[in-house]
Every structure is written in C-alpha cells, then in structure tokens.
Phi, psi and omega in degrees: 000314179300321181295317179296317177300317179297314179297322180294319178296319177296320179296318178294322180295318180295316178297316178299320180293323180293317178296317178298321180296315182296318178298316179300311181297317182298309183294321183293315178298318177299318179295318182295319178300311179299318180296318180295329177288323180295320185274349176289121182304322185288347187260350182259119180285176175285098186278143179202128172064204182297324180296318178296321179296318180296321179296320180298317182292327180298333185284357177257108171301344176306331185297337175294334182261322189237014179078215186251030179274106186293341181272347184300318181299324178293321181292322180294313177299325179294335179281343184240342182246119179301141178067006177301318184296340177279351185245015185268355173281162178302146182306132179096355180263119182268139175290161184270180173069207182295323179299319178299318180297319180296316180296319178297319179295320180297315179298320182291321185280323189242347184079004178272123184255105181284353176278354177253117183309327184296330179291322178294314179298322181295333178287336177264329181232105186302327183294339181297340181293341184261355181274119177242084183296140182291338178204158181273153180304322183292345184267356180284118182288134175267352175221162178093200187295152177295149182288347184270068175259152181292130183299141180296136180220161174298148185307321183261004180080170182287135175277123181236119179254129179239154174301131181084357180244084186275151176293322183226130173245128182234155179211168176085013175102166179301140176081004177294128180284131180293140179251347185232135173243135182231135175208177186219110178296321178245077186290344181278350179299135186216199193225121187301321180301339180254020176237081181300337181291340178267105187284321179269104183286357174275349182273081183294339179290350180261009182278063177220143178206154171265000175283101186294341177286344181243006181260183179294346176299324180297330177294314177298323180292319176300313182298316182296317181293323179291319178300319181289309190285322187260331184243359178064027182258125177285139182221145173253126181236123177257120176268019183302134177271120179256353183241033181300314181266320185197154174287340179295129180079003184296324182289328176295319180290316182290336176296325178292322177297314182294319180296318179294321179298318179288326179290323180282337184225074183294352179279352183296131181253331183233129180237118184245129170255104187265127181238173168243126183284171181257003182288162185279168189302320184297339179265344189245011184230142177213154175268119176247119186052043175064025178236134177296130183222143178285139179278168185237136172236126173273133178242127181246126176279158181234196183252023185286330183245325182228155182300130178197067189297336185256026186296338178292338174293319177294322179295320178299322177294321178297322177297316183296312178299320179296318181295318182290317178304312182290330177289323179274322186225081187302132177091355185282336184270139173265000179101206185230129176250130173257141182230167180281338181283166185264325174061031174068010185280355176287349185283337184204139178300331179252040172267138186213140170266123187240118178267119181245111178069197180215181185297337183265001175277156177263163178301324179300317182292317182286331174292328176294322177294322176299323175295322179292322179295326179296321177296320178297313180297318179297323180290320180291315182293335183282347181083011182280351180262120178303147181298328181298343180289344182255015181254125179194154180283123178286143181295144182287333180235153178306130185197175174246124181254114180301158183302318181299321182289324179298315182292326180286347182269357183233168178289147179305135179269097182277351185272349184245127179238153178308139182249158176242155181286000000 
C-alpha cells in the first residue's frame, strides 16, 4: 500500500513537473521573441508620450494573457525559473544581505552575473548566450527625442586611403594649381558585375561596398588620372567615405569635405560629386563607338528646401556639360534632373552631381565614361565651348529634361565635334 501511494505521488509529481516545464518553456520562448523584437532597431518606432507607451505594450503577446501589466512577464518567469526574482533589478544592482553576498561571490568565482536577466535566461536557453542586444528594453525612451538619431561622426567622415586612390592628383608640372575637385557623398555605391560576393545579381539594393577599388570612388580616381595624364589638368580627388554608417546625413558630412577642398584649393573651377544611379541597365547603358558605355545623368539642386539663390547658374553648367557630352559622344547623356534638395551645389556655380551608370553596369563601362567626362571637362576648361552653349531656361519645378530637349533649347554647338577613342 505504501509503495503504491509512493508511486502515485511520484507520478503526480512528474506530471506536475512536466506541466510546469512546458509552461516555463512557452513563457520563456514568448518573452525571448518579444525581447528580440524590442531590441531590434528596425522594429522600434519613434516612441513618444502615452502613444509610445501603448505601442510598447502592444509588442508583448503577454498582454493577451495578463492585460497591460508590464511587470507580469517578470513575475510569471519568476515563478518558474529559479533565481529569476534575484535578477529583476537593473543590471549591476546587487540585492542586499546574504543573497547579495552569494551573488557577489558567484560573480567573482564564475563571471556569471545573476543581476542581469540575460544571464539567467541563458542558463535555461543556451542560444540566449549568443544574443547581444544593442540596447536594453529599459533604455528605450518613452518621451523625448526619437531613438533614431544619426550616430556622431567626424565632420569630414573617416579618411580611407587605398593604393591607387590618391587624395590629390596633379598635372602640368610642379606647382600646377588644381582646376577640378572630385568627391563622393555616397562612396559605397558600386557595381554588381564586380561584386562576386553578391550571388543574386538582381538585388540592386546590395550594390554597395567599402572596397574603394570597386566602388564609385574608382570612377573618380579614373577621371582624375585621365585629366592629369592626357590633358595636363590638375585635379583633387577625395576618397572619403561619408555613408559608412548610413546615407542619412551624408550630404552634411560631404559638405565639410567639399568646403575644405575649396578652401585648400581656391583655384578649383569645377566641383563634381560623382555617384552611381539606381536605374536598370537598359536605361544606363549605350554603345559609344560600338563599345558598351555607362550613361550620364546630371542632377541639379534648387532652392526649394535650403537657401540656394544662384542654382540656375548650376543648371546652366549642367546644360553646357550635357551639350558637350552629346556633341562628343552622342547618346551618352540621360539629360538633366532637377530636385528640391541643394546637394552642396551652393558652394560653386560649376558644382554638379553626376550620376554615372547604374548597379548593373561594370567598372570597365563606368571607367570608359570617366574618360569621356575628362574630355568634356578639358573642352570646357580650354574655352573651346561657346558661352551660349550653357544658356537655357531652367525648369520652374523639379523634373527631368531629356538630353534631346536640352540640346533643342540651346544654340547649336559648332565648336564640338564627335570624338573617337
């Protein structure tokens, strides 16, 4: 009789333990999922005030079981996970008395901190040891500024020097003053055919790299080298990356690079911010002398968002460049796009944002275009292009003017004839 009672008690105990274990696993997994969502930067909105608090509560499926009590998950876990209640204080806060002494001793002997909930969870769920949240749930502000602020960076961005990517290219002999400045607001923009690590070549959003030999910086380097070697024109080229962490704020950072470049080299007449566009290959490729070449789009900023009273001078320069491009290399221009943003073009009347090719073009194709741009710049700086080639009415609203329309708006350019490679 005693043996049967003992077996029955053990059976009930085992069933109870199994039920408790299942509840523990269920609640713990649910908490981990919710916690991972909370700490993921893309999943947390800009929380503010009561609305933000409500949004935070919605992210807990626990609310379906326990209402909107944010402390309920901790209490539930505390009832099923040993020592959880010792870990509900903020990380680094030790409980008092004998328990505090025990926790301190354990931390000193083993390095395990029971005052941090993640250590307790990792003892129950091994995979938790590999989760390194960027911030704790308790650090998400429910009031005040949104958490998505641009990380602080040096004003000019990190200086990265690569072999063959010089800060300064000069030509025409010692002491020649540079006439052209080149920089890249989005230096990580690159070209899928030269990114073997990107297996799916249809993913244009992955056409970025910090390898400057394969990014749009290589286009600037080719342009500077061609100006120097073939035309004897000194150029300054900055390979500074301004979009290392994010594209947000990149123009603010690149403005500092451009300002310093102009301050150090007041002789600069043309300032180019060279980019790679996001359009598909059929829009960004043309055969020039029967060779595939990347097309060029001029982008002109206006005064719609920031002060830029002389933006029409920049537009006139874009018209001039487009006219010479089409005169030397017919079909290579995609025209001129005007935008509401300023794009740092207030720094110089002949400052221009130049989009060369797209993500599906190869480095070989965009470097051909860099060589063609060098011929255009040399023609403009030499004075061989009539001033009337740069006169045209700027559009009143942001738009894209095709190259043919640009050419029809100006006097025929008789000083520029088609060139061969």
